[in-house]
ROBA-329075 format. One record per residue (C-alpha): residue in one letter; x, y, z. Coordinates in pm, whole numbers. Example, Ala and Ser with C-alpha at 12.3 -4.5 7.8 and 13.67 -1.06 7.14 Angstrom:
REM ROBA-329075
  residuo      xx      yy      zz
        A    1230    -450     780
        S    1367    -106     714
REM end
This chain:
REM ROBA-329075
  residuo      xx      yy      zz
        M   -3091     698    -670
        F   -2798     873    -502
        D   -2880     948    -153
        R   -2837    1261     -26
        R   -2844    1181     310
        L   -2494    1023     244
        L   -2306    1380     257
        Q   -2392    1451     587
        N   -2196    1154     681
        I   -1838    1169     515
        D   -1537    1141     772
        Y   -1419    1509     663
        W   -1128    1402     934
        F    -998    1116     769
        L   -1035    1259     452
        F    -873    1599     588
        L    -568    1332     671
        V    -557    1163     330
        G    -566    1538     158
        A    -279    1682     388
        I     -97    1386     332
        T    -174    1431     -85
        A     -53    1761     -56
        L     270    1743     121
        G     402    1417    -107
        L     358    1644    -428
        G     564    1926    -226
        A     784    1601    -183
        L     788    1465    -492
        Y     891    1861    -627
        A    1180    1846    -425
        A    1275    1488    -569
        T    1271    1552    -905
        G    1241    1981    -964
        D    1518    2240   -1011
        P    1499    2611    -839
        G    1363    2842   -1204
        T    1307    2565   -1457
        P     933    2380   -1540
        L     750    2117   -1334
        P     900    1831   -1395
        I     677    1609   -1607
        T     650    1320   -1330
        F     523    1623   -1117
        R     273    1680   -1398
        H     225    1358   -1418
        Q     197    1252   -1063
        L    -152    1588   -1030
        W    -249    1375   -1351
        W    -294    1044   -1127
        V    -372    1260    -818
        G    -668    1383   -1002
        L    -793    1093   -1178
        G    -727     888    -829
        L    -974    1147    -681
        G   -1220    1103    -938
        A   -1248     699    -837
        M   -1280     783    -431
        V   -1611    1015    -637
        L   -1748     728    -803
        V   -1678     452    -518
        A   -1751     668    -192
        P   -2168     666    -263
        L   -2189     339    -437
        N   -2367      39    -236
        Y   -2078    -150     -96
        N   -2308    -460     -88
        K   -2314    -447    -453
        L   -1959    -492    -454
        R   -2010    -796    -204
        V   -2158    -956    -460
        W   -1941    -896    -719
        A   -1624    -933    -517
        Y   -1540   -1267    -639
        V   -1602   -1151   -1074
        L   -1328    -900    -944
        Y   -1124   -1111    -800
        A   -1126   -1316   -1113
        A   -1072   -1026   -1339
        C    -719    -941   -1124
        L    -626   -1274   -1160
        V    -668   -1258   -1573
        L    -460    -924   -1551
        L    -196   -1073   -1353
        V    -165   -1360   -1617
        L    -187   -1113   -1905
        V      94    -917   -1721
        L     360   -1251   -1721
        L     266   -1328   -2125
        V     222   -1001   -2261
        G     356    -734   -1969
        H     605    -450   -1994
        T     948    -536   -1845
        G    1112    -259   -1647
        L    1390    -237   -1372
        G    1432    -632   -1450
        A    1091    -711   -1316
        Q     752    -764   -1564
        R     494    -627   -1354
        W     285    -379   -1617
        V      22    -444   -1905
        N     -36    -108   -2174
        I    -391       4   -2189
        G    -388     261   -2456
        P    -194     545   -2348
        F    -177     411   -1968
        R      41     144   -1813
        L    -130     -52   -1558
        Q      24    -215   -1284
        P    -272    -493   -1195
        S     -50    -657    -860
        E    -151    -280    -730
        I    -559    -288    -841
        S    -518    -666    -735
        K    -501    -545    -320
        L    -828    -401    -348
        A   -1011    -712    -533
        V    -822    -962    -295
        I    -933    -757      -1
        L   -1299    -766    -151
        A   -1285   -1155    -214
        L   -1126   -1217     150
        A   -1402    -996     335
        R   -1653   -1168     150
        F   -1515   -1486     220
        L   -1484   -1430     618
        A   -1832   -1233     638
        A   -2022   -1565     525
        G   -2133   -1618     882
        R   -2053   -1981     920
        F   -1746   -1943    1136
        R   -1940   -1736    1415
        G   -1583   -1587    1504
        S   -1372   -1855    1533
        L   -1161   -1915    1228
        G    -966   -2288    1264
        L    -729   -2452    1084
        R   -1009   -2637     854
        E   -1152   -2252     844
        I    -808   -2075     686
        I    -844   -2305     395
        G   -1037   -2113     190
        P    -862   -1773     252
        C    -537   -1940     190
        L    -617   -2057    -156
        L    -774   -1700    -219
        L    -367   -1531    -127
        A    -242   -1846    -264
        L    -362   -1797    -655
        P    -255   -1405    -696
        L      34   -1424    -483
        A     204   -1696    -693
        L     130   -1513   -1000
        I     303   -1203    -861
        L     620   -1364    -780
        Q     658   -1490   -1088
        Q     718   -1098   -1185
        P     883   -1103    -949
        D     749    -865    -664
        L     857    -991    -329
        G     697    -682    -159
        T     347    -697    -321
        S     363   -1052    -239
        L     454    -975     130
        M     163    -680     124
        F     -70    -934      31
        L      -6   -1170     324
        F       1    -883     596
        I    -359    -796     449
        G    -451   -1116     450
        G    -347   -1199     809
        A    -461    -877     941
        M    -809   -1004     788
        V    -836   -1321     923
        F    -693   -1233    1268
        C    -999    -934    1307
        A   -1250   -1242    1149
        G   -1165   -1433    1408
        L    -818   -1645    1399
        Q    -801   -1919    1678
        L    -504   -1785    1942
        W    -304   -2141    1876
        L    -271   -2038    1555
        I    -163   -1710    1633
        A      80   -1867    1820
        S     212   -2152    1552
        V     332   -1862    1296
        F     642   -1809    1439
        P     734   -2167    1469
        I     598   -2261    1104
        T     779   -1927    1012
        V    1154   -2048    1123
        F    1031   -2375    1002
        L     980   -2222     645
        A    1269   -1942     634
        P    1512   -2210     473
        I    1256   -2286     196
        L    1192   -1982     107
        W    1579   -1817     124
        H    1611   -2074    -189
        G    1294   -1972    -334
        L    1375   -1606    -369
        A    1593   -1480    -703
        D    1951   -1373    -696
        Y    1892   -1005    -674
        Q    1640   -1099    -352
        R    1894   -1256    -172
        R    2118   -1017    -212
        R    1918    -740     -96
        I    1893    -909     219
        L    2218    -969     225
        A    2280    -618     202
        F    2066    -530     497
        L    2245    -723     760
        K    2532    -531     625
        P    2515    -322     297
        E    2939    -252     329
        L    2979    -612     183
        D    2865    -453    -146
        P    2867    -101    -120
        F    2854     -12    -537
        G    2605    -252    -572
        S    2314    -450    -344
        G    2428    -225     -47
        Y    2465     109    -279
        H    2086     182    -211
        V    2077     165     163
        I    2399     331     265
        Q    2328     629      13
        S    1972     644     155
        K    2134     671     512
        I    2374     925     445
        A    2064    1158     289
        I    1864    1080     639
        G    2162    1153     793
        S    2273    1451     719
        G    1917    1648     722
        G    1972    1708    1067
        L    1639    1826    1310
        W    1523    2065    1043
        G    1682    1939     668
        K    1915    2140     442
        G    1663    2357     246
        L    1448    2257     -35
        F    1696    2174    -336
        Q    1984    2178    -106
        G    1998    1836     -18
        T    2349    1672    -157
        Q    2238    1304    -202
        S    1886    1421    -380
        E    2038    1730    -584
        L    2345    1521    -687
        R    2160    1238    -817
        F    2379    1015    -566
        L    2006     893    -438
        P    1872     604    -692
        E    1439     610    -693
        Q    1406     866    -497
        H    1115     976    -643
        T     945     643    -593
        D    1084     400    -299
        F    1325     615    -125
        I    1149     934    -163
        F    1156     925     278
        S    1508     971     211
        V    1484    1346      38
        I    1194    1444     282
        A    1469    1356     578
        E    1703    1522     384
        Q    1575    1865     247
        F    1317    1916     562
        G    1495    1738     862
        M    1356    1530    1090
        A    1035    1765    1178
        G     948    1707     774
        C     949    1296     881
        L     777    1372    1191
        L     546    1551    1045
        F     393    1282     769
        L     463     977    1032
        V     221    1152    1241
        L     -18    1225     971
        F     -24     828     865
        T     -58     717    1228
        L    -338     937    1277
        L    -500     825     939
        I    -446     427    1002
        L    -550     530    1347
        R    -882     645    1249
        G    -899     354     973
        L    -933     107    1243
        E   -1185     292    1415
        I   -1418     313    1178
        A   -1379     -29    1111
        Y   -1434    -109    1484
        E   -1754     139    1490
        T   -1900     -27    1161
        D   -2181    -324    1288
        D   -2141    -502     915
        T   -1929    -794     935
        F   -1817    -680     572
        G   -1797    -368     564
        A   -1582    -340     840
        L   -1331    -643     744
        V   -1268    -466     407
        V   -1175     -78     637
        V    -984    -317     790
        G    -784    -471     486
        V    -764    -138     324
        T    -617      37     650
        T    -390    -249     709
        M    -260    -231     305
        I    -182     141     439
        A      -4      58     708
        F     245    -215     508
        Y     315      67     255
        V     421     277     541
        L     603      58     764
        V     802    -100     491
        N     886     187     323
        V    1032     373     603
        G    1178      53     720
        M    1375     -17     409
        T    1464     368     364
        T    1646     389     697
        G    1766      12     719
        L    1503    -146     965
        L    1392    -364     691
        P    1545    -483     325
        V    1478    -285      22
        V    1196    -454    -111
        G    1062    -193    -359
        V     767    -116    -176
        P     637     344    -250
        L     533     528      16
        P     154     573     -13
        F      14     937    -129
        V     375    1032    -140
        S     561     804    -385
        Y     558     872    -774
        G     324     606    -946
        G       3     591   -1117
        S    -153     265   -1014
        A     -60     292    -664
        M    -167     640    -654
        L    -501     492    -782
        T    -513     235    -565
        M    -517     377    -252
        W    -796     678    -371
        I    -989     411    -441
        G    -924     248    -127
        V   -1014     583      70
        G   -1367     622    -123
        L   -1422     169       9
        I   -1358     327     324
        L   -1542     653     324
        N   -1840     425     155
        V   -1852     185     491
        R   -1885     531     706
        M   -2119     638     535
        R   -2347     388     496
        K   -2305     280     840
        F   -2484     617     976
        L   -2768     562     688
        F   -2845     216     821
        Q   -2843     348    1143
        A   -3070     644    1045
        K   -3312     410     853
        Q   -3358     170    1169
        V   -3468     510    1399
        S   -3720     537    1108
REM end
């Protein structure tokens, strides 16, 4: 039965930040896809639908007892592995990658939903209590295996951005669970050692993207085109931007994937540095509040779930802004709550529901202890 006391413990500040980013994101999407005096573009209408679906999912997830998710964590993890296998067998191919499965009228990207399943599975494993806050080499074998299975399947799609996100999320959760310092110090030399192997394991287009990141001018009409056009759009926006529907790169469609991966460039061109700073400030406050909720949570499983979801949001923002500004290679990562995409939007709102869930249950548990 639903406990009405949960409503008294909703983190309205966190919810406001997510709502503000989503609302501004809809404005940015309209700026990227719409035209003055014409009906709302179909991408905008679809995004409204996905935002509504995400809100509904959040409302369903937030009041649940998240300890039940702890029980079902491995089952959800296994179900997502099955979906990832189905992608490779019968998945839909688009833009050279096979990442989607058709479920009725919807097209789902299982790698997005799998992030939440991996977060829950890792949180359950790390919160088991047998590590006593000190994870050595033997103790991280389990988390590494939990990450390796979906990672291997996603690399076959191929999807380098999502693969890196799994590593980032897993690393943050293991670190917060109590990773020993010598293992943290060994990450850099191991990465340097494995770099040549990883380089040869990349697909040709992924290697071209990295080379284009280092010097886009080597292939200005091919692999370097995205970065060059993005930099032009960002630089031309100036402090206050050119105004709604006034950007040359976005309105004349020089900027590729401007409603998905490169929507931050549209924001910079049409709304300037001021618009970019507004988004970045809101994202920073959201991430800091998420980490604060994790720090305040006494239950290890709940705290690690919040860390995982918050890390996911932080990775999205860091990589998307980095690749659009030319500071990181282009890996196809959307801007959370802003870029067009149903699976990513749904995943983000479910993640918000999980964070609100942990926070509400914390205060409910405290109230029961007092009584």
